[in-house]
C-alpha positions, 0 to 999 in steps of 0.5 A: 500500500502507498502512503504519501508516495512511500511504500508501506510493508504492512498488509491490510489484513493486519499481519506484518510478518512478525509472529511474536504473539502480538507483543511486538510489531516491526520492532515496536511494542504494541502497548507503546504504539497504542498509547502513542496513537491514543495520545495523538488521536486525543490531541487531534480530536481536541483541536478539531472540537475546538473549531478554531482557525489557524489564520484569516486566510484559508491555508493553501500551498503555493503550488495549489493550482499547478494541477488542472481540475481534470488531473485533480479529479483523476487523482482524488478518484484514485485516492478515494477509491483506496479509502473505500477499499480500506473501509471494506466496501465492494467497489464492484457493486453497481451502486458503489463503483462510480462513487470515487469519480462522483466524489472527486468531481463534487470536491473539485467542481462543486463543494470546494470550487471556492478554493480556486481564485478563477471562480471568484465573482467579479461584482460590478458597482453602480453609482448610487444615483438614488442617493440612498444613504441608509443601510441595505440588508440582505437577509437569509443567504443560504450558507453551505460549507464544510468544516475543515476539521472533519469535512462534514457540512456546516449549514445555515444563513448569512445576513449581510449589510452595508451603507453606500459610500457612493456606489451600490452593488447588484443584490445577487452579487452579495449572495455570490460572494457569500457562496464563493467563500463558503465553497471551501473547507472552512471555520465559521469565524474565518468565513465570517471575516473573509466575507466581511473583508471582501465586501469592504474591498468591493464596496469601497467602504468600511461600513459593512456587517456580516452575521452567520447562524449555522448548524455544524454537522460535526457537532450534531452527527458525531461527538456530543451529538447535539442536534439543537445548537447553532453557532452565531458569528458576526463581523462589524466595520465602520458605522456598524461598530456604533451601538445604534447602527448595530442594533438597527441591523440586528432588528432587521435580522430579527424581523420575520422574512417575507414569504412568497 
């Protein structure tokens, strides 16, 4: 079996050729190995359950786009097939044999396409001819992203607002900016800040607010299995740092949405 391009001599059936009544394997004590693995797993789980981000920018390697999408799909298909084999799934079954390819295409073309700057929306600004100087709020924008710690969905809604500095943006472009930064492995705090920073840059104003209310499937389907809780994060800039403006935004967000 290949691991990170390095051959492993350990067969998948658990035998390693050293028959010492299970006491030692490849020169290492099983008890010591299990202890080290348990300690490592505990640390990994602790860091993952903390849901903390390492930086505001999505962690990316400099060579992230040296491979084109088609080659990435081919490579992910190969590796995901190996994951399914390790899990013991029968890839000759009609229902499963296409899954590695489907997952690979989904990763590259759909749920993680926000990693590629080529897919970034290019919003067009218009002069604020109506001289509308109050805040504009776009509520209930669907957020569908993936937790970068467990690669399971985070699903919720984003509410964004801005006060024009002389320019306005098409409403659908607000949705597309949220969608772009959502389509990558994420931490909710980082996602909130990335959307806010992009809106400030595009709208040429600091007067921006972003709030996200979302459910994390890494909380509801594993770990504590809490299906009721949701997580709220917010980022405020410019006039939204003032209490009165912030409270006005929160009142708009709390109002029932229009139904059609």
